[in-house]
C-alpha positions as CSV (number, residue, x, y, z in Angstrom):
1,M,0.0,0.0,0.0
2,E,1.1,3.5,-0.8
3,I,0.3,6.6,1.3
4,G,-0.5,10.0,-0.2
5,S,-1.3,13.3,1.4
6,Y,-4.1,15.7,0.8
7,M,-2.9,19.3,0.2
8,N,-4.0,22.1,2.5
9,S,-4.5,24.5,-0.4
10,H,-8.2,24.9,0.6
11,G,-7.8,25.0,4.4
12,L,-7.4,22.6,7.4
13,I,-9.8,19.7,8.1
14,V,-11.6,19.3,11.4
15,R,-13.7,16.3,12.4
16,S,-16.3,16.0,15.1
17,E,-18.1,12.9,16.2
18,T,-20.5,13.1,13.2
19,E,-19.1,15.5,10.6
20,F,-16.0,16.9,9.0
21,W,-15.4,20.3,7.4
22,L,-12.6,22.6,6.3
23,E,-11.5,25.5,8.4
24,N,-10.1,28.6,6.7
25,I,-6.4,29.6,6.8
26,E,-4.9,32.5,5.1
27,A,-3.1,31.9,1.8
28,S,0.0,33.3,3.3
29,E,-0.1,30.5,6.0
30,M,-0.6,27.6,3.6
31,R,3.1,27.1,2.6
32,P,2.4,24.5,-0.1
33,L,5.9,24.4,-1.5
34,E,7.4,23.7,1.9
35,F,4.7,21.1,2.6
36,A,5.4,19.4,-0.7
37,R,9.2,19.2,-0.1
38,S,8.5,17.7,3.4
39,A,6.1,15.1,2.1
40,E,8.6,14.0,-0.5
41,R,11.4,13.7,2.1
42,L,9.1,11.6,4.3
43,G,8.2,9.1,1.6
44,Y,4.7,10.0,0.7
45,H,3.6,8.6,-2.7
46,S,1.6,11.6,-3.9
47,L,0.0,15.0,-3.1
48,W,-3.7,15.5,-3.9
49,F,-4.9,19.1,-4.7
50,P,-8.5,20.1,-4.3
51,D,-10.3,22.2,-6.9
52,H,-13.0,24.9,-7.1
53,V,-13.3,27.9,-9.3
54,T,-15.4,29.7,-6.7
55,L,-17.8,29.0,-4.0
56,P,-21.2,30.5,-3.3
57,L,-21.9,32.3,0.0
58,Q,-24.7,29.8,0.6
59,T,-25.2,26.3,-1.0
60,T,-28.4,24.5,-1.5
61,P,-27.2,20.9,-2.3
62,V,-25.9,18.9,0.6
63,H,-22.2,18.0,0.2
64,I,-21.3,14.4,0.3
65,A,-19.2,15.2,3.3
66,N,-22.1,15.5,5.7
67,P,-25.2,14.0,4.1
68,E,-27.0,13.6,7.4
69,S,-26.6,17.0,9.1
70,G,-26.2,19.0,5.9
71,K,-23.3,21.0,7.5
72,R,-21.5,23.0,4.9
73,H,-18.0,21.6,4.1
74,Y,-16.4,25.0,3.6
75,V,-16.5,28.2,5.6
76,E,-18.4,31.1,4.0
77,R,-15.4,32.8,2.4
78,P,-12.7,30.2,2.0
79,Q,-9.2,30.9,0.8
80,L,-8.8,28.7,-2.3
81,M,-5.5,28.1,-4.2
82,D,-6.0,26.9,-7.8
83,A,-5.1,23.2,-8.1
84,L,-3.2,23.0,-11.4
85,T,-1.4,26.3,-10.9
86,T,-0.2,25.1,-7.4
87,M,0.7,21.7,-8.8
88,A,3.0,23.4,-11.4
89,A,4.7,25.4,-8.6
90,V,5.2,22.2,-6.6
91,A,6.6,20.4,-9.6
92,A,9.4,22.9,-9.7
93,V,10.6,22.2,-6.1
94,T,10.2,18.3,-6.0
95,E,11.6,15.4,-8.0
96,R,9.8,12.2,-7.1
97,I,6.4,12.7,-5.5
98,K,3.4,12.3,-7.8
99,L,0.9,15.2,-8.2
100,A,-2.8,14.6,-8.4
101,T,-6.1,16.6,-8.4
102,S,-8.6,15.7,-5.7
103,V,-10.6,16.2,-7.8
104,L,-10.7,18.6,-10.8
105,I,-14.3,19.3,-11.6
106,S,-14.2,18.6,-15.3
107,P,-17.3,20.5,-16.5
108,Y,-16.2,23.8,-15.0
109,R,-13.7,24.6,-17.8
110,P,-13.3,23.8,-21.5
111,P,-11.7,20.3,-21.5
112,L,-9.1,21.3,-24.1
113,H,-7.9,24.0,-21.6
114,D,-7.6,21.4,-18.8
115,A,-5.9,18.9,-21.1
116,R,-3.3,21.5,-22.0
117,Q,-2.7,22.3,-18.3
118,F,-2.4,18.7,-17.2
119,A,0.0,18.0,-20.1
120,T,2.1,21.0,-19.1
121,V,2.3,19.9,-15.5
122,D,3.2,16.4,-16.6
123,W,6.1,17.9,-18.6
124,L,7.2,20.2,-15.8
125,S,7.2,17.2,-13.3
126,N,8.8,14.7,-15.8
127,G,5.7,12.5,-15.8
128,R,4.3,12.6,-12.3
129,V,0.7,13.7,-12.9
130,I,-2.5,11.8,-11.9
131,A,-5.6,13.3,-13.3
132,G,-8.2,13.0,-10.6
133,V,-11.5,14.2,-12.1
134,G,-15.1,14.6,-10.9
135,A,-18.5,15.8,-11.9
136,G,-19.1,18.4,-9.2
137,W,-22.0,19.0,-6.9
138,A,-22.6,22.7,-6.0
139,K,-25.4,24.0,-8.2
140,E,-24.7,27.6,-7.4
141,E,-21.1,27.2,-8.6
142,F,-22.4,25.8,-11.9
143,D,-24.8,28.7,-12.1
144,A,-22.0,31.2,-11.6
145,L,-20.1,29.6,-14.5
146,L,-23.2,29.6,-16.7
147,L,-23.3,25.8,-16.8
148,D,-26.2,23.3,-16.6
149,H,-25.9,21.5,-13.3
150,D,-28.3,18.8,-14.5
151,K,-26.0,17.9,-17.4
152,R,-22.8,17.6,-15.4
153,G,-22.6,13.9,-15.7
154,E,-22.9,13.9,-19.5
155,M,-20.4,16.8,-19.7
156,T,-17.9,14.9,-17.5
157,D,-18.1,11.8,-19.8
158,E,-17.2,14.0,-22.8
159,C,-14.5,15.9,-20.9
160,I,-12.7,12.6,-20.1
161,Q,-12.9,11.5,-23.7
162,V,-11.5,14.9,-24.8
163,Y,-8.5,14.5,-22.4
164,K,-7.7,11.1,-23.9
165,T,-7.8,12.2,-27.6
166,S,-5.8,15.4,-26.7
167,W,-3.1,13.3,-25.0
168,E,-3.0,10.3,-27.2
169,D,-3.9,11.3,-30.8
170,E,-1.6,13.0,-33.3
171,T,-4.6,15.1,-34.5
172,P,-7.2,15.3,-31.7
173,Q,-10.8,15.4,-32.8
174,F,-14.1,15.0,-31.0
175,E,-17.8,15.3,-31.8
176,G,-20.2,15.3,-28.9
177,E,-23.2,17.1,-27.5
178,F,-21.2,19.7,-25.6
179,Y,-17.7,19.7,-27.2
180,R,-16.6,19.4,-30.8
181,F,-13.4,20.1,-32.6
182,S,-11.2,18.8,-35.4
183,N,-8.1,19.9,-37.3
184,I,-6.3,21.0,-34.2
185,T,-3.0,20.2,-32.4
186,M,-2.3,19.5,-28.8
187,D,1.5,19.4,-28.3
188,P,3.6,18.6,-26.5
189,K,2.0,15.4,-25.4
190,P,2.4,14.4,-21.8
191,V,5.6,12.6,-20.8
192,Q,3.6,9.6,-19.6
193,K,2.6,7.2,-22.4
194,P,0.1,6.7,-23.6
195,R,-1.2,9.4,-21.2
196,P,-1.4,10.2,-17.5
197,P,-3.7,7.9,-15.5
198,I,-7.3,9.2,-15.0
199,V,-9.1,8.4,-11.7
200,F,-12.7,9.3,-11.1
201,G,-13.6,10.8,-7.7
202,G,-17.2,10.1,-6.6
203,M,-19.7,8.7,-4.1
204,S,-22.4,7.3,-6.4
205,R,-23.2,4.2,-8.4
206,A,-23.2,6.3,-11.5
207,G,-19.7,7.6,-10.7
208,A,-18.5,4.0,-10.1
209,R,-19.9,3.0,-13.6
210,R,-18.2,6.1,-15.2
211,A,-14.9,5.1,-13.6
212,A,-15.2,1.6,-14.9
213,R,-16.2,2.8,-18.4
214,L,-13.8,5.7,-18.9
215,C,-11.1,5.8,-16.3
216,D,-8.1,4.0,-14.8
217,G,-9.3,4.0,-11.2
218,F,-12.0,5.0,-8.7
219,Y,-11.4,7.4,-5.8
220,P,-14.2,7.6,-3.1
221,I,-13.9,9.2,0.3
222,F,-14.0,7.8,3.8
223,M,-14.0,11.1,5.7
224,H,-16.9,10.5,8.0
225,P,-15.6,9.6,11.4
226,A,-17.8,6.4,11.5
227,A,-16.7,5.2,8.1
228,R,-15.3,1.7,7.7
229,P,-13.1,0.2,5.0
230,H,-15.7,-2.1,3.6
231,D,-18.5,0.5,3.6
232,L,-18.2,1.1,-0.2
233,D,-17.8,-2.5,-1.4
234,H,-21.1,-2.0,-3.3
235,F,-19.3,0.5,-5.5
236,Q,-16.6,-2.1,-6.3
237,D,-19.5,-4.5,-7.2
238,E,-20.9,-1.8,-9.5
239,I,-17.4,-1.4,-11.1
240,R,-17.2,-5.1,-11.7
241,R,-20.6,-5.3,-13.4
242,E,-19.8,-2.3,-15.6
243,A,-16.3,-3.6,-16.5
244,E,-17.8,-6.9,-17.5
245,R,-20.4,-5.1,-19.7
246,V,-17.7,-3.1,-21.5
247,G,-15.0,-5.8,-21.5
248,K,-12.6,-4.0,-19.2
249,D,-9.7,-5.8,-17.5
250,L,-9.8,-4.8,-13.8
251,S,-6.2,-5.9,-13.3
252,E,-5.4,-2.5,-14.9
253,F,-7.8,-0.6,-12.7
254,M,-6.9,1.1,-9.4
255,M,-8.8,1.5,-6.1
256,I,-7.8,4.7,-4.2
257,G,-9.4,6.1,-1.1
258,L,-9.3,9.4,0.9
259,V,-9.5,9.2,4.7
260,G,-9.1,11.5,7.6
261,V,-6.4,10.6,10.1
262,R,-5.3,11.8,13.5
263,I,-2.6,10.2,15.6
264,T,-3.3,10.4,19.4
265,S,-2.0,9.0,22.6
266,A,-3.6,5.8,24.0
267,D,-5.5,7.8,26.6
268,D,-7.1,10.3,24.3
269,P,-10.9,10.7,25.1
270,S,-11.8,10.2,21.4
271,L,-10.8,6.6,21.6
272,K,-13.6,5.8,24.1
273,R,-16.2,6.5,21.4
274,D,-17.9,3.6,19.9
275,P,-17.1,3.1,17.1
276,R,-13.6,4.6,17.3
277,P,-13.2,7.2,14.6
278,I,-11.7,5.7,11.5
279,C,-7.9,6.2,11.4
280,E,-7.8,7.9,14.7
281,G,-5.7,6.7,17.6
282,T,-2.3,5.4,18.2
283,P,-0.1,4.6,15.2
284,E,-0.8,0.9,15.8
285,M,-4.6,1.5,15.7
286,I,-4.3,3.5,12.5
287,L,-2.2,0.9,10.9
288,E,-4.8,-1.7,11.8
289,D,-7.4,0.4,9.9
290,L,-5.1,0.9,6.9
291,Q,-4.5,-2.9,6.8
292,Q,-8.2,-3.3,6.5
293,F,-8.3,-0.8,3.7
294,A,-5.7,-2.8,1.9
295,E,-7.7,-6.0,2.4
296,A,-10.7,-4.1,0.9
297,G,-8.6,-3.6,-2.3
298,Y,-7.2,-0.1,-1.8
299,S,-3.6,0.2,-2.9
300,L,-3.3,4.0,-2.1
301,M,-4.8,5.8,0.8
302,V,-4.7,9.6,0.7
303,L,-4.5,10.9,4.3
304,H,-6.2,14.2,5.2
305,Q,-4.8,15.2,8.6
306,D,-7.4,16.1,11.2
307,C,-6.0,19.2,13.0
308,R,-7.3,20.9,16.2
309,D,-5.1,24.1,15.8
310,T,-6.8,25.8,12.8
311,Q,-4.8,29.1,13.2
312,S,-1.7,27.9,11.3
313,V,-0.2,24.9,9.6
314,G,2.2,24.1,12.5
315,E,0.2,21.2,13.7
316,L,-0.4,20.0,10.1
317,F,3.4,19.8,9.5
318,E,3.9,18.0,12.8
319,R,1.2,15.4,12.0
320,M,2.5,14.9,8.5
321,E,6.0,14.2,9.9
322,Q,4.7,11.8,12.5
323,C,2.7,9.8,9.8
324,G,5.8,9.7,7.7
325,E,7.9,8.3,10.4
326,E,5.4,6.0,12.2
327,I,2.8,5.0,9.5
328,I,4.3,5.0,6.0
329,P,7.1,2.4,6.5
330,T,4.8,-0.3,7.9
331,A,1.9,0.6,5.5
332,K,4.1,0.0,2.5
333,S,4.2,-3.7,3.4
334,F,0.5,-4.1,3.2
335,K,-0.6,-6.1,0.2
336,P,-4.0,-5.0,-1.3
337,G,-6.6,-7.6,-1.9
338,G,-8.9,-8.1,-4.9
339,E,-8.3,-8.1,-8.6
340,W,-7.3,-4.5,-8.8
341,M,-4.1,-3.1,-10.2
342,P,-1.7,-1.8,-7.4
343,V,-1.0,1.9,-7.8
344,P,2.4,2.4,-9.5
345,A,5.1,3.5,-7.0
């Protein structure tokens, strides 16, 4: 199993007994380049960058983070660094660690634009990009961008196909409902051949089917404190059915998960809760949880550090360091179960 890290370019995560959300920090406090260099030194596999163009002051749809309470996942005026721009800056100060979006909302921008940016970052990083993509959720954000929220799934399907032709074909062309072009170029192609891997981030059966049909992996979240490693096995079943329908070999398909994590002492009050919050506790407890994720088929778990000090990134850096020293070396020995392809190191 490989261990990745969520980037703090949209704030710091906090978990309660029933919810999780992002607390704001000033852009001047984020220090993404320093964070990236530290993560690479500590042996993290990848860094995962969140994406939004903007966020409304109020949101109507309930975010997948807190479906029961409906608590907003972001503060009212969050500080948001752009994903691909920050990835490009990080590429310049690192050498090995992979760079991924978590996830880029494909319908928000013309897919040729995103294809160009992904290819550029792949060149700048010498082939370290993972294209994490999603369909989005916030209707108000779609409205602000003059996009049809109800068509986001169909638009995402076409975006993924545009990325592929842009990266793989000498003369890209596409004819769809939302995007169409021919007689164009898209050079230079990405360093990775035939293209960077594409993983779909989602929490729905439709998203699992889209991943099986069009992508190289599926990336759901286990951020709720009461989540358990086998909670989303039904999505894997959906992927298997869709893969059989379209003739896809799942030995070339990755399972990746995002989970909140917090290392504590053995006498921390949170450990008395039943159930114990997922990936919260002593390093030994967290490793037990990660072992179960491996058994459930996940070959990469992206850790989102749960911080109590939301005024600066000091605690975040400390927790990242501790995970690098006490979690990553042992987690690397875990062998993922299932027929899925292990994430390339």
